[in-house]
N, C-alpha and C positions, 0 to 999 in steps of 0.2 A: 503494499500498500503506500508507503512512504517513496519509495524510490520512481511510483509513478506520479506523487506530487513532486518530485525535484523533475518528473521529465515536462511536467505542464507550467512548469516556471521555465522551464528552460525554454517552449516554444513560443514561449513569450518574450525572450530576454532577447532589448539590441543585438546588434550585431554589434555595436560598438562595447559593450561590457564585457568581460574575464569571468565568468561562473564558477564560481569555486561554493559547496555547498559541506556544512560539517552533522553530521547524524549521530547523534547524543544518544545512550538508552541507559537505559539504569536497570533491565533484568534482562535475563535470561532470553532476550530473543533465538525463534528459530526462525531458520529458512525457509520459504512460502515462494521462492520462486527468485528470491531476489538480485542474485549473483546475474544470474539469466537478460533481467529485465536489465541491472546495469551496465551490462556486455553492451548489450543492444543502442543505450545511452549511449554511450560512449562510440560505439561507433558511431552514430548520429554527430553525437555531437563535438569531439577530440577535436576537429577544426576551432572550435571556439577558445579554448587552452582549457577547459571544464574538468577540476577536479573534486574530489568526495574523498575529505576528513573523517574520521568517525571515531569516534571518543567512546568507550564505558566508564561508566560510571557506579563504582560500588563491585562487590566482590562477585556479585551473579550474573556475568556478562557472559554471553558466546563469543569472548575472545578469536576463536578459530575464525568468527565466522565474517566478524567486525575488520579481522585482516586481511581476508580473502576481500571483500570489500573496499579497500582501500585501497587494497595493492588492485584491482580493479579499476579503481578511479582516479589513478598516478597520485594517493594521495598518504595517507602518514594515518598510521593510528596509533592514539593514547589509551591510558587509563589511568582515569584518577577514583580514589576514592571519595566518598563522600563527603567533604566537607569542604569548608572555606579554602584555607594554605594548599592544597593538593589542588585543587580550582583554578588556583589562582597561578600553580607550578604548570598546570597543562595547555590554561591560556593564554600565559605568556612567553 
């Protein structure tokens, strides 16, 4: 669902913008085909310089999936504890 939302935004993006998305989750996210959707998005929009960064918040994240999404999206994966100091570290 989230990947389709990203695609909707990219469709409306002016050509002069370089789109970047931050995908954050605080739960154990399950793949619902999002790798395939993101691969299709990257095939369509890679010429724009689009990147997707993923951030797992807390201890119950699907790190394998978030790392894979960041790899496909030519971005970075970060993991943060659910506290303010660690969030500052990730976002700095």
